[in-house]
C-alpha positions in Angstrom: -9.7 -6.6 25.9 -10.9 -4.6 22.9 -12.9 -1.4 23.5 -15.8 -0.8 21.2 -16.6 2.8 20.6 -20.1 3.7 21.6 -21.7 6.2 19.2 -24.5 7.0 21.6 -22.6 7.3 24.8 -21.7 11.0 24.9 -24.0 14.1 24.6 -26.1 13.9 21.5 -24.7 17.0 19.8 -21.0 16.3 20.5 -21.3 12.6 19.6 -23.3 13.4 16.4 -20.6 15.8 15.3 -17.8 13.3 15.8 -19.8 10.5 14.1 -20.8 12.8 11.2 -17.2 13.6 10.5 -16.1 10.0 10.7 -18.9 8.9 8.3 -18.2 11.7 5.9 -14.5 10.7 5.8 -15.4 7.1 5.0 -18.0 8.0 2.4 -16.3 10.8 0.6 -19.5 12.9 0.8 -21.7 14.4 3.6 -24.5 12.2 4.9 -27.9 13.8 4.9 -29.7 11.7 7.5 -27.4 10.5 10.2 -29.9 8.1 11.7 -29.5 5.8 8.7 -25.8 5.4 9.5 -26.3 5.0 13.2 -28.6 2.1 12.5 -26.0 0.7 10.1 -23.6 0.4 13.1 -26.1 -0.9 15.6 -25.8 -4.6 16.5 -28.8 -6.6 17.5 -27.4 -7.1 21.0 -28.1 -3.5 21.8 -31.8 -4.4 21.8 -32.8 -1.0 20.4 -36.3 -0.4 19.1 -37.6 2.4 16.8 -40.7 4.4 17.6 -42.9 1.7 16.1 -41.4 -1.0 18.3 -39.4 -2.6 15.5 -35.9 -3.9 16.1 -33.3 -1.2 15.2 -30.1 -2.8 14.0 -28.1 -3.2 10.9 -29.5 -6.6 9.7 -32.2 -5.2 7.3 -29.7 -2.6 6.0 -27.2 -5.5 5.4 -29.8 -7.2 3.2 -30.3 -4.0 1.2 -26.6 -3.3 0.9 -26.0 -6.8 -0.4 -28.6 -6.2 -3.2 -27.0 -2.8 -4.0 -23.5 -4.3 -4.2 -24.7 -7.1 -6.5 -26.5 -4.6 -8.7 -23.6 -2.2 -9.1 -21.0 -4.9 -9.6 -23.3 -6.7 -12.2 -23.7 -3.5 -14.2 -19.9 -2.8 -14.1 -19.1 -6.4 -15.3 -21.8 -6.2 -18.0 -20.1 -3.2 -19.5 -16.5 -4.1 -18.8 -16.7 -7.7 -20.1 -18.9 -7.6 -23.2 -17.8 -11.0 -24.4 -18.6 -12.7 -21.1 -21.7 -15.0 -21.0 -24.1 -15.3 -18.1 -22.1 -18.0 -16.3 -18.8 -16.0 -16.6 -20.5 -12.8 -15.3 -22.1 -14.6 -12.4 -18.8 -16.2 -11.3 -16.9 -12.9 -11.6 -19.5 -11.1 -9.5 -19.3 -13.9 -6.9 -15.6 -13.4 -6.6 -15.9 -9.7 -6.1 -18.7 -9.9 -3.5 -17.4 -13.0 -1.7 -17.6 -13.0 2.1 -13.8 -13.1 2.3 -13.5 -9.9 0.2 -16.3 -8.1 2.0 -14.7 -8.9 5.3 -11.4 -7.5 4.1 -13.1 -4.3 2.9 -14.8 -3.8 6.3 -11.4 -4.4 8.0 -9.6 -1.9 5.7 -12.1 0.8 6.7 -12.0 -0.3 10.4 -15.8 -0.1 10.5 -16.0 -2.2 13.6 -14.7 0.7 15.7 -18.1 2.5 15.3 -20.3 -0.4 16.3 -22.9 0.0 19.1 -23.0 -3.4 20.8 -23.2 -5.3 24.1 -20.9 -7.9 22.6 -17.2 -7.4 23.3 -14.9 -7.0 20.2 -13.0 -10.2 20.7 -16.2 -12.2 20.6 -17.2 -11.2 17.1 -16.6 -13.6 14.2 -14.8 -12.5 11.0 -18.1 -12.0 9.2 -19.0 -8.9 11.3 -16.6 -6.8 9.1 -18.4 -7.7 5.9 -21.8 -7.4 7.5 -21.2 -3.9 8.5 -19.8 -3.0 5.1 -23.0 -4.2 3.5 -25.2 -2.4 6.0 -23.2 0.8 5.3 -24.0 0.5 1.6 -27.6 0.0 2.5 -27.6 3.2 4.6 -26.1 5.1 1.6 -28.9 3.9 -0.6 -31.6 5.1 1.9 -29.8 8.4 2.5 -28.6 9.3 -1.0 -30.0 6.9 -3.6 -28.5 4.6 -6.2 -26.1 7.1 -7.8 -24.3 7.8 -4.5 -24.3 4.0 -3.8 -22.6 3.4 -7.2 -20.1 6.2 -6.5 -19.1 4.7 -3.1 -18.8 1.2 -4.5 -16.7 2.4 -7.4 -14.4 4.3 -5.1 -14.1 1.7 -2.3 -14.5 -1.6 -4.2 -14.0 -1.4 -7.9 -11.2 1.1 -8.4 -8.8 -0.3 -5.8 -9.6 -4.0 -5.9 -11.3 -5.2 -9.1 -8.8 -6.4 -11.7 -10.6 -8.6 -14.3 -7.6 -10.5 -15.4 -6.5 -11.3 -11.8 -10.0 -12.3 -10.8 -10.4 -14.7 -13.6 -7.7 -16.9 -12.1 -8.9 -16.5 -8.5 -10.5 -19.6 -6.9 -13.3 -18.9 -4.5 -14.3 -22.5 -3.8 -12.0 -25.5 -4.2 -14.8 -27.8 -3.2 -16.9 -26.5 -6.1 -13.9 -27.1 -8.5 -13.5 -30.7 -7.2 -17.2 -31.5 -7.5 -17.5 -30.0 -11.0 -14.4 -32.0 -12.2 -15.6 -35.3 -10.6 -19.0 -34.9 -12.2 -17.5 -34.1 -15.6 -15.1 -37.0 -15.4 -17.8 -39.3 -13.9 -15.8 -40.0 -10.8 -17.3 -41.0 -7.5 -16.4 -38.7 -4.6 -17.5 -38.3 -1.0 -16.4 -36.4 2.1 -16.1 -38.4 5.3 -16.4 -36.1 8.3 -15.7 -36.8 12.0 -15.3 -34.8 15.1 -11.7 -34.7 16.2 -10.0 -34.1 19.6 -8.1 -30.9 19.7 -5.4 -29.1 21.6 -6.6 -26.8 24.5 -10.1 -28.2 24.2 -10.8 -26.5 20.9 -13.4 -28.5 18.8 -12.1 -29.6 15.5 -13.5 -31.5 12.6 -11.5 -33.9 10.4 -12.4 -34.7 6.9 -11.2 -37.3 4.4 -11.9 -36.7 0.7 -12.2 -39.9 -1.4 -12.3 -40.1 -5.2 -13.1 -43.4 -6.7 -12.9 -45.1 -3.3 -9.3 -43.8 -2.7 -8.5 -41.2 0.0 -6.9 -38.3 -1.9 -6.8 -35.6 0.8 -7.2 -35.1 4.6 -7.7 -31.9 6.6 -8.8 -30.5 10.0 -10.5 -27.3 10.8 -12.8 -25.6 13.3 -15.9 -26.3 11.2 -17.0 -29.0 8.8 -17.2 -26.4 5.9 -13.7 -25.2 6.5 -12.3 -28.7 6.7 -14.0 -29.7 3.5 -12.6 -26.7 1.7 -9.1 -27.3 3.0 -9.2 -30.9 1.9 -10.6 -29.9 -1.5 -7.7 -27.4 -1.9 -5.2 -30.1 -1.2 -6.9 -32.4 -3.7 -6.9 -29.6 -6.3 -3.2 -29.1 -6.0 -2.7 -32.9 -6.3 -4.9 -33.1 -9.4 -4.3 -29.6 -10.8 -2.4 -30.7 -13.9 -5.2 -33.1 -14.9 -8.0 -30.7 -14.0 -6.4 -27.8 -16.0 -6.2 -29.9 -19.1 -10.0 -30.4 -19.1 
């Protein structure tokens, strides 16, 4: 069973010193107001309230961090890709700040080790990693402002991971590709979804993707969304040559 580090569990001075050093190492600069970062790592299950009686957890910071990431990445792409139109820039930004990518960033920094929560580690979903990363960015903005936010995102996101050429070829949604192609080619498509029996009692969903009344791909997954995406990916590879010519 995973052990989640409790940032409030020891004496205040000792724990604050440990937490301060950990945050400074992640950020690359010293935090001014440590309370912002404590909130960034506080899960709603802790049921903490501030002095005004408002919930004290990372969810509002997550919202703010998402906006800061989008802003910094948008400005970077605007300057880096002067020939890109609005649609191109929007797609590229979506690839950089995709949930998959943010989850990977949170994992790389092992942010979950600092979370204050009553939920055990193994019960968290994958998105917890990206959520904490976004809340951390939000905390940086409150603590240090936009320029430090930009500095952190440049260091932790853009410099190590953003390669324009590579990202241009990255697919973030096979379902979107299939839908766009079918609409462009005036093909009729639909996803038939059904609940499927599973091994060891795990609930699975099956999906059949039909194009022009012909089943072109099938898939199973633990959610309807994942099953549709998996079936769409298989359909894409089946029709890739035709789609790439359009």
